[in-house]
MARTOR-188682 format. One line per field, with one value per residue: residue in one letter; x, y negated, z of N, C-alpha, C in turn. Coordinates in steps of 0.2 Angstrom, whole numbers. Layout:
BEGIN
res c(a/...)
nc1 c(X/...)
nc2 c(Y/...)
nc3 c(Z/...)
cac1 c(X/...)
cac2 c(Y/...)
cac3 c(Z/...)
cc1 c(X/...)
cc2 c(Y/...)
cc3 c(Z/...)
This chain:
BEGIN
res c(x/x/x/x/x/x/x/x/x/x/x/x/x/x/x/x/x/x/x/x/x/x/x/x/x/x/x/x/x/x/x/x/x/x/x/x/x/x/x/x/x/x/x/x/x/x/x/x/x/x/x/x/x/x/x/x/x/x/x/x/x/x/x/x/x/x/x/x/x/x/x/x/x/x/x/x/x/x/x/x/x/x/x/x/x/x/x/x/x/x/x/x/x/x/x/x/x/x/x/x/x/x/x/x/x/x/x/x/x/x/x/x/x/x/x/x/x/x/x/x/x/x/x/x/x/x/x/x/x/x/x/x/x/x/x/x/x/x/x/x/x/x/x/x/x/x/x/x/x/x/x/x/x/x/x/x/x/x/x/x/x/x/x/x/x/x/x/x/x/x/x/x/x/x/x/x/x/x/x/x/x/x/x/x/x/x/x/x/x/x/x/x/x/x/x/x/x/x/x/x/x/x/x/x/x/x/x/x/x/x/x/x/x/x/x/x/x/x/x/x/x/x/x/x/x/x/x/x/x/x/x/x/x/x/x/x/x/x/x/x/x/x/x/x/x/x/x/x/x/x/x/x/x/x/x/x/x/x/x/x/x/x/x/x/x/x/x/x/x/x/x/x/x/x/x/x/x/x/x/x/x/x/x/x/x/x/x/x/x/x/x/x/x/x/x)
nc1 c(-402/-413/-416/-420/-431/-440/-441/-447/-459/-466/-467/-475/-487/-491/-493/-504/-522/-535/-551/-564/-570/-585/-595/-588/-585/-599/-601/-592/-597/-609/-605/-599/-609/-617/-608/-607/-620/-620/-610/-618/-628/-621/-617/-629/-634/-624/-627/-641/-638/-631/-640/-653/-651/-647/-632/-615/-602/-592/-598/-607/-599/-593/-604/-607/-595/-596/-608/-603/-592/-599/-607/-597/-590/-599/-600/-587/-587/-597/-596/-584/-568/-553/-537/-528/-536/-539/-531/-520/-502/-493/-497/-496/-498/-490/-486/-481/-472/-466/-455/-461/-472/-489/-505/-513/-512/-511/-522/-516/-513/-511/-509/-502/-487/-477/-480/-480/-470/-473/-465/-472/-482/-498/-507/-520/-522/-514/-519/-532/-528/-523/-534/-542/-535/-536/-549/-548/-548/-538/-527/-513/-503/-496/-484/-476/-466/-453/-446/-441/-439/-447/-460/-477/-484/-497/-501/-491/-495/-507/-505/-497/-506/-515/-508/-506/-519/-522/-526/-519/-503/-490/-477/-464/-453/-438/-429/-418/-420/-428/-435/-439/-455/-458/-452/-460/-472/-468/-467/-479/-480/-479/-466/-450/-439/-423/-409/-391/-385/-395/-403/-411/-422/-421/-429/-438/-444/-446/-448/-443/-440/-438/-435/-439/-439/-429/-423/-434/-434/-423/-426/-435/-448/-462/-469/-486/-495/-510/-521/-533/-530/-518/-508/-510/-502/-491/-477/-477/-467/-463/-462/-453/-449/-456/-450/-459/-468/-459/-458/-470/-471/-461/-466/-477/-469/-462/-473/-478/-466/-465/-477/-472/-462/-469/-477/-468/-462/-474/-478/-467/-465/-456/-446/-450/-441/-429/-432/-433/-420/-414/-421/-415/-415/-405/-399/-399/-388/-393/-388/-393/-402/-416/-431/-442/-458/-459/-467)
nc2 c(-771/-763/-761/-774/-775/-766/-771/-784/-781/-774/-785/-793/-785/-786/-799/-803/-803/-791/-788/-780/-765/-762/-754/-742/-739/-736/-725/-716/-715/-709/-697/-692/-691/-681/-670/-668/-664/-652/-644/-643/-635/-623/-619/-617/-607/-596/-594/-589/-578/-570/-569/-564/-554/-537/-529/-526/-535/-540/-540/-550/-561/-561/-564/-577/-584/-583/-590/-603/-605/-606/-617/-627/-626/-631/-644/-648/-647/-657/-668/-672/-678/-672/-672/-680/-690/-697/-707/-704/-703/-712/-729/-740/-749/-747/-756/-757/-769/-769/-771/-783/-795/-797/-803/-793/-777/-772/-760/-743/-730/-715/-703/-706/-704/-714/-723/-738/-740/-748/-758/-765/-774/-776/-790/-791/-778/-777/-787/-781/-770/-776/-783/-772/-765/-774/-772/-759/-750/-742/-746/-755/-764/-772/-769/-776/-770/-775/-776/-784/-795/-805/-814/-819/-835/-837/-824/-821/-831/-827/-815/-820/-829/-819/-812/-822/-824/-813/-806/-796/-791/-795/-790/-794/-784/-786/-777/-773/-784/-800/-811/-827/-826/-815/-818/-829/-823/-816/-826/-828/-819/-815/-812/-811/-799/-794/-787/-791/-791/-792/-799/-815/-828/-839/-850/-858/-862/-854/-857/-854/-848/-838/-845/-843/-849/-854/-842/-836/-844/-841/-828/-830/-833/-843/-855/-859/-872/-873/-880/-888/-896/-907/-902/-889/-878/-878/-871/-860/-847/-847/-859/-875/-884/-899/-915/-921/-911/-903/-911/-911/-897/-896/-904/-897/-886/-892/-896/-883/-879/-889/-885/-872/-876/-883/-872/-863/-872/-874/-861/-856/-864/-875/-890/-900/-907/-900/-888/-891/-894/-882/-877/-873/-863/-854/-838/-832/-823/-815/-820/-819/-807/-807/-818/-828/-835/-852/-862)
nc3 c(1158/1156/1170/1174/1165/1171/1183/1181/1174/1184/1193/1186/1185/1198/1200/1191/1191/1191/1185/1193/1187/1186/1179/1178/1191/1195/1188/1193/1206/1203/1198/1209/1219/1212/1212/1226/1228/1221/1228/1240/1235/1232/1244/1250/1243/1245/1259/1258/1251/1260/1270/1265/1256/1253/1253/1249/1257/1249/1237/1239/1240/1227/1219/1224/1220/1206/1204/1208/1199/1187/1189/1191/1179/1170/1174/1171/1157/1153/1161/1165/1159/1150/1158/1152/1147/1158/1161/1168/1171/1159/1160/1152/1137/1122/1108/1091/1081/1067/1052/1039/1045/1041/1036/1029/1021/1004/997/994/982/988/982/970/961/961/971/980/995/1009/1021/1033/1045/1050/1056/1061/1066/1076/1085/1087/1094/1106/1111/1113/1123/1133/1138/1142/1157/1161/1156/1161/1157/1143/1130/1117/1105/1095/1079/1067/1053/1051/1043/1038/1042/1047/1051/1061/1070/1074/1081/1092/1098/1102/1112/1121/1125/1132/1148/1155/1160/1148/1137/1126/1117/1110/1098/1086/1078/1079/1071/1064/1059/1066/1079/1082/1084/1096/1105/1112/1122/1140/1144/1136/1131/1126/1118/1121/1109/1099/1085/1086/1083/1071/1068/1057/1040/1025/1008/996/979/964/948/931/919/910/907/900/889/883/879/870/874/876/887/890/895/903/912/923/933/940/948/948/943/950/957/949/943/930/924/924/939/943/950/958/960/968/979/985/988/998/1007/1012/1017/1027/1036/1040/1047/1057/1064/1069/1077/1087/1092/1098/1108/1115/1119/1126/1136/1134/1131/1117/1109/1112/1107/1093/1090/1090/1079/1066/1057/1059/1065/1081/1092/1106/1122/1134/1144/1146/1144/1152/1151/1154/1166)
cac1 c(-408/-419/-418/-423/-437/-444/-443/-451/-465/-469/-469/-481/-493/-493/-496/-510/-528/-539/-558/-567/-574/-591/-598/-584/-587/-605/-601/-589/-602/-614/-602/-597/-615/-619/-603/-609/-626/-618/-607/-623/-632/-617/-617/-635/-634/-621/-631/-646/-636/-629/-646/-659/-649/-643/-626/-608/-600/-588/-602/-610/-594/-592/-610/-606/-590/-599/-612/-599/-588/-603/-608/-591/-588/-604/-598/-581/-589/-602/-596/-577/-563/-547/-533/-525/-540/-541/-527/-514/-496/-491/-503/-493/-499/-485/-488/-476/-472/-460/-456/-464/-479/-493/-512/-516/-508/-515/-523/-511/-515/-506/-508/-498/-480/-472/-484/-475/-470/-473/-462/-476/-487/-504/-508/-526/-522/-511/-524/-537/-525/-522/-540/-545/-532/-539/-556/-547/-547/-533/-521/-511/-499/-495/-478/-475/-460/-452/-440/-444/-435/-451/-466/-481/-485/-504/-501/-487/-499/-513/-502/-495/-512/-519/-504/-508/-526/-522/-526/-515/-496/-488/-470/-461/-446/-435/-424/-412/-421/-435/-433/-444/-462/-458/-451/-466/-477/-466/-467/-485/-479/-476/-458/-447/-433/-419/-402/-387/-383/-401/-404/-417/-423/-422/-435/-438/-449/-443/-453/-439/-442/-434/-438/-437/-441/-423/-422/-439/-432/-418/-429/-440/-455/-464/-474/-491/-498/-517/-524/-537/-527/-511/-503/-513/-497/-485/-474/-477/-460/-462/-461/-448/-453/-454/-448/-465/-470/-455/-459/-477/-470/-457/-471/-480/-464/-461/-479/-478/-460/-467/-481/-468/-458/-474/-479/-462/-462/-479/-479/-462/-465/-450/-446/-450/-435/-424/-433/-432/-413/-413/-425/-412/-415/-400/-401/-394/-387/-395/-383/-397/-406/-424/-433/-448/-461/-458/-473)
cac2 c(-773/-758/-762/-780/-774/-763/-776/-790/-778/-773/-791/-796/-781/-788/-806/-803/-801/-787/-788/-773/-762/-760/-748/-736/-737/-733/-718/-712/-713/-704/-690/-690/-688/-675/-665/-666/-660/-645/-641/-641/-629/-617/-617/-614/-600/-592/-593/-585/-571/-567/-567/-561/-548/-531/-527/-526/-542/-541/-541/-556/-566/-562/-568/-584/-587/-583/-596/-609/-606/-608/-624/-631/-626/-635/-651/-650/-648/-662/-675/-674/-678/-669/-676/-685/-696/-701/-713/-701/-704/-719/-734/-746/-748/-749/-758/-759/-774/-767/-774/-789/-796/-800/-802/-787/-773/-770/-753/-740/-723/-711/-698/-708/-702/-720/-727/-741/-739/-755/-759/-770/-773/-780/-794/-789/-772/-778/-791/-777/-766/-780/-784/-766/-764/-779/-769/-752/-750/-738/-749/-760/-769/-772/-770/-776/-768/-779/-775/-787/-801/-811/-813/-825/-839/-836/-817/-822/-835/-823/-811/-824/-831/-813/-811/-828/-824/-807/-807/-792/-793/-794/-791/-793/-781/-786/-772/-775/-791/-803/-817/-831/-825/-810/-822/-833/-818/-814/-831/-827/-814/-817/-811/-808/-795/-793/-785/-797/-790/-793/-805/-818/-835/-841/-855/-862/-859/-853/-857/-853/-843/-838/-848/-839/-853/-854/-835/-835/-848/-837/-822/-832/-833/-850/-856/-864/-875/-874/-881/-894/-900/-909/-898/-882/-873/-879/-865/-855/-846/-847/-866/-879/-887/-906/-918/-923/-904/-901/-915/-908/-891/-897/-907/-891/-882/-896/-895/-877/-879/-892/-881/-867/-879/-884/-866/-861/-876/-873/-854/-854/-870/-878/-896/-899/-909/-895/-882/-894/-894/-875/-875/-874/-857/-849/-832/-832/-817/-816/-820/-818/-801/-809/-825/-828/-841/-857/-865)
cac3 c(1154/1158/1177/1174/1162/1175/1189/1178/1172/1190/1196/1182/1187/1205/1199/1187/1194/1186/1187/1195/1182/1189/1176/1179/1198/1196/1185/1198/1212/1201/1198/1216/1222/1209/1215/1233/1228/1219/1234/1245/1232/1232/1251/1252/1239/1249/1265/1256/1249/1266/1275/1262/1251/1256/1249/1252/1258/1243/1231/1240/1238/1220/1217/1226/1216/1200/1203/1209/1193/1182/1190/1190/1172/1167/1176/1167/1150/1152/1165/1166/1154/1151/1162/1148/1146/1164/1163/1172/1167/1157/1159/1148/1130/1117/1101/1087/1076/1063/1046/1038/1048/1036/1038/1027/1016/999/997/990/981/991/977/965/962/962/975/984/1002/1012/1028/1035/1050/1049/1062/1064/1069/1083/1088/1089/1100/1112/1114/1116/1129/1139/1140/1145/1164/1163/1153/1166/1154/1136/1128/1110/1102/1089/1075/1061/1051/1050/1039/1036/1048/1050/1054/1067/1075/1077/1086/1097/1102/1106/1118/1126/1128/1137/1155/1158/1159/1141/1136/1120/1118/1103/1097/1082/1076/1080/1068/1061/1061/1072/1085/1083/1087/1102/1110/1115/1128/1146/1145/1130/1132/1120/1119/1119/1102/1095/1081/1088/1082/1064/1068/1051/1035/1018/1002/990/974/958/942/925/913/905/904/896/883/879/877/865/877/877/892/887/901/902/918/924/939/938/952/948/941/955/960/944/941/922/922/928/944/943/957/961/963/973/985/988/991/1004/1012/1015/1021/1034/1040/1044/1051/1063/1068/1072/1083/1092/1095/1102/1113/1120/1121/1130/1141/1133/1128/1110/1107/1113/1102/1087/1089/1088/1073/1060/1053/1061/1069/1087/1096/1113/1128/1140/1143/1146/1144/1155/1150/1159/1168)
cc1 c(-414/-421/-422/-430/-442/-446/-448/-458/-469/-471/-475/-487/-495/-496/-502/-516/-532/-546/-560/-571/-580/-595/-594/-585/-593/-605/-597/-593/-607/-612/-601/-603/-618/-614/-605/-615/-624/-615/-613/-627/-628/-617/-623/-636/-630/-624/-637/-644/-634/-635/-651/-657/-645/-638/-620/-606/-595/-592/-605/-605/-593/-598/-609/-601/-592/-603/-608/-595/-593/-605/-602/-589/-593/-602/-591/-583/-593/-600/-588/-573/-557/-542/-529/-529/-542/-536/-521/-508/-495/-497/-501/-494/-493/-487/-482/-477/-465/-461/-459/-471/-483/-501/-516/-511/-513/-516/-518/-514/-510/-504/-503/-491/-476/-476/-479/-476/-469/-470/-465/-480/-492/-506/-515/-527/-519/-515/-529/-534/-525/-529/-543/-541/-534/-546/-555/-545/-540/-526/-519/-507/-498/-488/-478/-468/-459/-446/-442/-440/-440/-457/-470/-483/-492/-504/-497/-491/-504/-511/-500/-501/-515/-515/-506/-514/-526/-522/-521/-508/-494/-480/-468/-454/-443/-429/-418/-413/-428/-434/-439/-451/-463/-457/-457/-471/-475/-467/-474/-485/-477/-469/-456/-440/-430/-412/-397/-384/-389/-401/-411/-417/-425/-429/-435/-443/-445/-449/-449/-442/-438/-438/-435/-438/-435/-422/-428/-437/-427/-421/-435/-447/-456/-470/-479/-495/-506/-521/-528/-535/-520/-506/-505/-507/-491/-483/-474/-469/-458/-461/-456/-452/-451/-453/-454/-468/-466/-456/-465/-475/-466/-461/-474/-475/-463/-467/-479/-472/-462/-472/-477/-465/-463/-476/-474/-462/-468/-479/-473/-461/-458/-451/-446/-444/-429/-425/-432/-424/-411/-416/-421/-411/-410/-402/-396/-394/-389/-389/-387/-402/-414/-425/-440/-451/-461/-465/-473)
cc2 c(-769/-759/-768/-779/-771/-768/-781/-787/-777/-779/-794/-792/-784/-795/-807/-800/-797/-787/-781/-771/-758/-754/-741/-734/-734/-726/-714/-710/-708/-697/-687/-687/-682/-669/-663/-662/-653/-641/-638/-635/-623/-615/-614/-607/-595/-589/-588/-578/-567/-565/-563/-555/-543/-529/-528/-533/-544/-543/-548/-562/-567/-565/-575/-588/-588/-589/-603/-610/-608/-615/-629/-632/-631/-643/-653/-651/-654/-669/-677/-674/-675/-674/-681/-691/-699/-706/-710/-702/-711/-723/-740/-745/-751/-750/-760/-764/-772/-769/-781/-790/-800/-799/-796/-784/-771/-763/-749/-733/-719/-705/-700/-707/-708/-725/-731/-740/-746/-754/-765/-769/-778/-783/-792/-783/-773/-782/-786/-772/-770/-781/-778/-764/-768/-776/-762/-753/-747/-741/-755/-766/-768/-773/-770/-775/-771/-777/-777/-793/-807/-809/-819/-828/-838/-829/-818/-826/-831/-818/-814/-826/-825/-812/-816/-827/-818/-809/-802/-794/-791/-795/-790/-790/-781/-781/-775/-783/-793/-810/-820/-829/-820/-814/-826/-829/-817/-819/-831/-823/-818/-817/-808/-805/-794/-791/-791/-796/-790/-799/-809/-825/-836/-845/-859/-858/-859/-853/-856/-848/-843/-841/-845/-843/-853/-847/-833/-838/-844/-830/-824/-832/-841/-850/-861/-866/-876/-874/-887/-898/-902/-905/-891/-877/-874/-873/-859/-853/-846/-854/-870/-883/-895/-909/-919/-916/-902/-905/-912/-901/-891/-901/-902/-887/-885/-896/-889/-876/-883/-888/-875/-870/-880/-878/-863/-865/-875/-866/-853/-859/-874/-885/-896/-901/-904/-889/-885/-894/-887/-873/-876/-868/-852/-844/-832/-825/-819/-815/-818/-812/-802/-816/-825/-835/-846/-860/-872)
cc3 c(1156/1165/1177/1171/1167/1181/1187/1177/1179/1193/1192/1184/1194/1204/1196/1191/1189/1189/1188/1189/1185/1186/1177/1186/1199/1193/1189/1204/1209/1201/1205/1219/1219/1211/1222/1233/1226/1225/1239/1242/1233/1239/1253/1249/1243/1255/1263/1254/1255/1270/1272/1258/1255/1251/1253/1253/1252/1238/1232/1238/1231/1217/1218/1221/1209/1199/1204/1202/1188/1183/1188/1182/1168/1168/1171/1160/1148/1156/1166/1160/1155/1155/1158/1146/1152/1166/1167/1168/1165/1156/1156/1141/1126/1110/1097/1081/1072/1056/1045/1041/1043/1039/1035/1022/1011/999/992/988/983/986/971/966/964/966/980/992/1006/1020/1031/1041/1049/1056/1065/1068/1076/1087/1091/1095/1106/1115/1117/1122/1135/1142/1142/1152/1165/1160/1158/1163/1147/1134/1120/1108/1095/1085/1068/1059/1049/1046/1038/1042/1051/1054/1061/1072/1078/1082/1093/1101/1105/1112/1123/1129/1133/1144/1159/1156/1152/1141/1129/1120/1111/1103/1092/1080/1078/1078/1065/1063/1066/1079/1087/1087/1094/1107/1114/1121/1134/1147/1138/1132/1125/1122/1118/1112/1097/1091/1083/1086/1075/1064/1062/1046/1029/1013/996/985/968/952/936/919/908/903/899/889/879/876/871/867/879/882/889/893/899/909/919/929/938/942/952/947/945/958/955/942/934/920/926/933/944/950/961/964/969/980/989/991/998/1009/1016/1020/1028/1038/1044/1049/1058/1068/1072/1078/1088/1096/1100/1108/1118/1123/1126/1136/1140/1130/1121/1107/1107/1108/1095/1085/1087/1082/1067/1055/1055/1066/1075/1090/1103/1118/1134/1139/1143/1146/1146/1153/1155/1160/1171)
């Protein structure tokens, strides 16, 4: 699998076209001209020292070296970045999608003793990193590492669309699981990689919840409905669900389900009817190591 991953990523790098970063080119030329000017000044200084000053040859060399080191030090401090900032080494951006995918995480007081620990990933953070990588000359490809049982449809759609918009090669790497909303997010990548033991799929929508109305009655708790709209309290776990309300909720579940199927079919270049047959909510173990988007 790792060999195929490297081969596919390399091919994507060759297939994609990158725009020339002209501001970076101009900056390089400016620094290059400045460096050449410094070299000329150093050579001129050495020549003046050798011709106009009386002293030992060793002292002249030490003076020239001191001048050169001073100038180079100034350039290092003001014009050049450390090696790790120049893009040397790894040029692939890795992004993690772990836990539930959602559009936001509620703020938490870290100093509170019983503060909840959320296993979640925020879609807008992933979208920001993808868009930032698109504008980074040193980043040549984007890998989204996924280990998630799903999440919310809007968040999944946002990540998938961000991957689709990317001009640089994108890879979704599913580890233990890439289910439901996590798989929706992965469909936006150029290539999806997964182990033959990974859980992948679960193309369906779940709107189930627990109802406490009978438990409340046993506990002597009475539900008092006060709302201006007929369906305003639909889905409230403290009241029984009417058949009319159930039908409305199932209508919405089916709408999102069809949107999910449409997205998978479009993003992976598959026949919609074929995707609809797979969209039963079941989690499939991968038999194939990689899945490239069909065109």
